[in-house]
C-alpha distance (Angstrom), angle and dihedral (degrees) to the residues before:
residue distance angle dihedral
X1 . . .
X2 3.79 . .
X3 3.81 91.6 .
X4 3.79 93.3 42.6
X5 3.79 94.5 53.1
X6 3.81 96.5 29.7
X7 3.81 90.8 -129.0
X8 3.78 130.3 131.5
X9 3.80 120.6 -120.5
X10 3.79 94.4 -99.6
X11 3.82 90.8 55.5
X12 3.79 90.3 47.8
X13 3.79 90.8 49.6
X14 3.80 90.3 54.3
X15 3.82 94.4 55.4
X16 3.78 119.1 109.6
X17 3.80 110.5 -103.1
X18 3.81 94.9 -113.3
X19 3.82 91.4 51.5
X20 3.80 90.6 45.6
X21 3.80 93.2 50.9
X22 3.81 92.1 46.6
X23 3.79 93.5 52.6
X24 3.80 91.8 41.3
X25 3.80 87.9 57.7
X26 3.79 92.4 45.7
X27 3.83 92.0 48.8
X28 3.82 90.4 50.2
X29 3.81 92.1 50.6
X30 3.83 91.0 46.1
X31 3.80 91.3 53.4
X32 3.82 93.1 45.4
X33 3.79 91.6 52.5
X34 3.81 90.0 62.6
X35 3.82 95.0 72.9
X36 3.79 135.5 47.4
X37 3.80 90.9 -125.6
X38 3.80 90.4 51.0
X39 3.80 92.5 50.3
X40 3.80 89.6 49.5
X41 3.81 90.1 50.2
X42 3.81 91.5 51.4
X43 3.81 91.4 47.3
X44 3.80 90.1 52.2
X45 3.81 90.8 48.5
X46 3.79 90.3 52.1
X47 3.80 92.5 46.4
X48 3.82 93.9 49.4
X49 3.80 90.7 49.7
X50 3.82 93.5 57.2
X51 3.80 114.6 105.7
X52 3.81 100.7 179.1
X53 3.80 123.0 66.7
X54 3.80 119.8 -113.3
X55 3.79 94.9 -123.4
X56 3.78 94.0 -176.3
X57 3.82 92.4 55.2
X58 3.81 90.7 46.0
X59 3.82 91.6 52.4
X60 3.82 90.8 48.6
X61 3.80 91.3 50.4
X62 3.81 92.1 48.3
X63 3.83 90.9 49.2
X64 3.82 90.7 53.1
X65 3.77 91.2 47.3
X66 3.82 91.0 51.3
X67 3.81 92.4 51.9
X68 3.83 93.3 57.2
């Protein structure tokens, strides 16, 4: 997080907790986006978090399955 925000550790320590957690999350995402494995991990996290079905994607998949 120090590199991401360009702050020293004392400055980071003095951040409010909500600001610290926000930038910690952003720094983690930034680092993960640098590699293929990281991007796959983030995509899986996003997918697992979804609670509503992607009806359009389901219809597309069923259409393809019906054409086979």
